[in-house]
C-alpha positions as CSV (number, residue, x, y, z in Angstrom):
1,M,-68.0,58.4,17.9
2,T,-68.1,60.5,14.9
3,N,-68.0,63.9,14.3
4,N,-71.7,63.7,13.2
5,D,-72.5,61.8,16.3
6,I,-71.2,64.5,18.5
7,L,-72.8,67.4,16.4
8,R,-76.1,65.7,16.6
9,R,-76.2,65.0,20.3
10,L,-75.0,68.9,21.0
11,R,-77.6,69.8,18.8
12,Y,-80.4,67.6,20.6
13,T,-78.8,68.5,24.0
14,F,-79.4,72.3,23.6
15,D,-82.5,72.1,21.2
16,Y,-80.6,74.3,18.3
17,S,-82.4,74.9,15.3
18,D,-81.2,75.1,12.0
19,D,-80.7,79.1,12.3
20,Q,-79.1,78.5,15.8
21,M,-76.5,76.2,14.2
22,I,-75.6,78.6,11.4
23,E,-75.2,81.1,13.8
24,M,-72.6,79.0,15.8
25,F,-70.7,78.4,12.9
26,A,-70.9,82.4,12.3
27,Q,-69.7,82.9,15.6
28,A,-66.6,81.4,14.7
29,D,-66.3,83.3,11.1
30,A,-67.7,80.4,9.2
31,E,-70.7,80.2,6.7
32,V,-72.6,76.9,6.5
33,T,-75.8,76.5,4.9
34,R,-79.0,74.9,5.8
35,A,-78.5,71.8,3.5
36,Q,-75.0,71.3,4.8
37,I,-76.4,71.1,8.5
38,S,-79.1,68.7,7.0
39,D,-76.5,66.6,5.5
40,W,-74.4,66.4,8.5
41,M,-77.4,65.5,10.8
42,K,-78.7,62.5,8.6
43,K,-77.9,59.0,9.8
44,E,-75.2,57.3,7.9
45,E,-77.5,54.7,6.0
46,D,-78.8,57.7,4.4
47,E,-77.4,58.4,0.8
48,A,-77.7,62.3,1.5
49,Y,-75.4,61.8,4.4
50,V,-72.1,64.2,4.7
51,N,-69.1,63.3,6.8
52,L,-68.3,66.3,9.1
53,T,-64.7,67.0,9.1
54,D,-62.5,67.7,12.2
55,K,-62.2,71.2,10.9
56,N,-66.0,71.9,10.7
57,L,-66.6,70.3,14.1
58,A,-63.7,72.1,15.5
59,T,-65.2,75.4,13.9
60,F,-68.6,74.9,15.4
61,L,-66.8,74.2,19.0
62,N,-65.2,77.5,18.5
63,G,-68.4,79.2,17.7
64,M,-70.0,77.7,20.9
65,I,-66.9,79.1,23.1
66,N,-67.7,82.6,21.3
67,K,-71.2,82.6,21.9
68,Y,-71.4,81.5,25.5
69,R,-68.2,82.9,26.6
70,G,-67.8,86.1,24.3
71,R,-65.0,86.8,21.3
72,R,-61.8,86.9,22.4
73,E,-59.9,89.9,21.4
74,G,-57.9,90.2,18.5
75,E,-57.3,87.1,15.7
76,Q,-60.0,84.7,16.5
77,P,-58.3,80.9,17.2
78,K,-58.2,78.8,13.6
79,P,-59.9,75.7,14.0
80,E,-57.8,72.7,14.1
81,Q,-57.3,70.4,11.4
82,R,-57.4,66.8,13.5
83,L,-59.5,66.7,16.4
84,D,-59.2,64.0,19.3
85,N,-61.7,63.4,22.3
86,N,-59.5,65.1,24.8
87,L,-59.7,68.4,22.5
88,I,-63.4,68.1,21.8
89,F,-63.8,67.6,25.7
90,K,-61.8,70.6,26.4
91,K,-63.6,72.9,23.8
92,L,-67.0,71.8,25.6
93,K,-65.8,72.2,29.0
94,I,-64.5,76.0,28.2
95,A,-67.8,76.7,26.1
96,L,-70.0,75.7,28.8
97,N,-67.8,77.0,31.6
98,L,-67.6,73.7,33.4
99,K,-65.6,73.3,36.6
100,S,-64.2,70.0,37.8
101,H,-66.9,69.5,39.9
102,D,-69.5,70.2,37.4
103,I,-68.0,67.6,34.9
104,L,-67.9,65.1,37.6
105,A,-71.6,65.3,38.3
106,L,-72.3,65.1,34.7
107,F,-70.5,61.9,34.8
108,E,-72.3,60.9,37.9
109,L,-75.7,61.6,36.2
110,A,-75.0,59.2,33.1
111,E,-73.7,56.5,35.8
112,M,-70.2,56.6,34.9
113,P,-68.6,58.2,37.7
114,I,-64.8,59.2,37.3
115,T,-62.3,60.3,39.8
116,K,-60.7,63.7,40.0
117,N,-57.5,62.1,38.8
118,E,-59.0,60.7,36.0
119,L,-60.7,63.9,35.0
120,S,-57.3,65.8,35.5
121,S,-55.4,63.4,33.1
122,F,-57.8,63.6,30.4
123,L,-57.4,67.5,30.4
124,R,-53.4,67.4,30.5
125,Q,-51.1,68.2,27.4
126,K,-50.3,65.0,25.3
127,K,-46.8,65.7,26.5
128,Q,-47.5,65.3,30.1
129,P,-46.7,61.8,31.6
130,Q,-50.2,61.8,33.6
131,Y,-51.9,62.4,30.2
132,Q,-54.6,59.9,29.3
133,Q,-56.6,59.6,26.1
134,L,-60.2,60.1,26.5
135,L,-62.0,57.1,25.1
136,D,-65.2,57.1,23.0
137,Q,-67.3,55.6,26.1
138,Y,-66.0,58.7,28.3
139,L,-67.2,61.1,25.7
140,R,-70.4,59.5,25.0
141,N,-71.2,59.5,28.8
142,F,-70.3,63.1,29.3
143,L,-72.6,63.8,26.4
144,T,-75.2,61.8,27.8
145,G,-74.8,63.6,31.3
146,L,-75.1,67.0,29.4
147,Q,-78.0,65.7,27.9
148,L,-79.9,64.6,31.0
149,K,-78.9,67.9,32.8
150,H,-80.1,70.4,30.1
151,R,-83.2,68.2,28.4
152,K,-85.8,67.3,30.9
């Protein structure tokens, strides 16, 4: 999945307007324009399409965390320069305050049930032997589950 796909899906799932998207970035101390958001939302075939960097997606996800969970005391976390599916998944879990049973239910909604052990392996640190990389199909189905839950 591309970062643009993820941002598009989140925008659709939670029905964010341009102003809400701008506010989400502002929550992470970043300034974006309506034109930038518009370019990120375009399809890849569109000549005005602009690729969303890992840093920009990390900034947006940090903004979601700040909006839904509240800002942390002191200095705000810096957005990561490189994201992988596991980190995106963890940030969404934190932002939406999801517990293990909530995540399992979302995968169930998307008709891709996973076990608690699989879920645990996705949330581990890379250095741990039980760590498992979250493949695109898992992230896609997680986002689909979110969409099914939040968009009627």
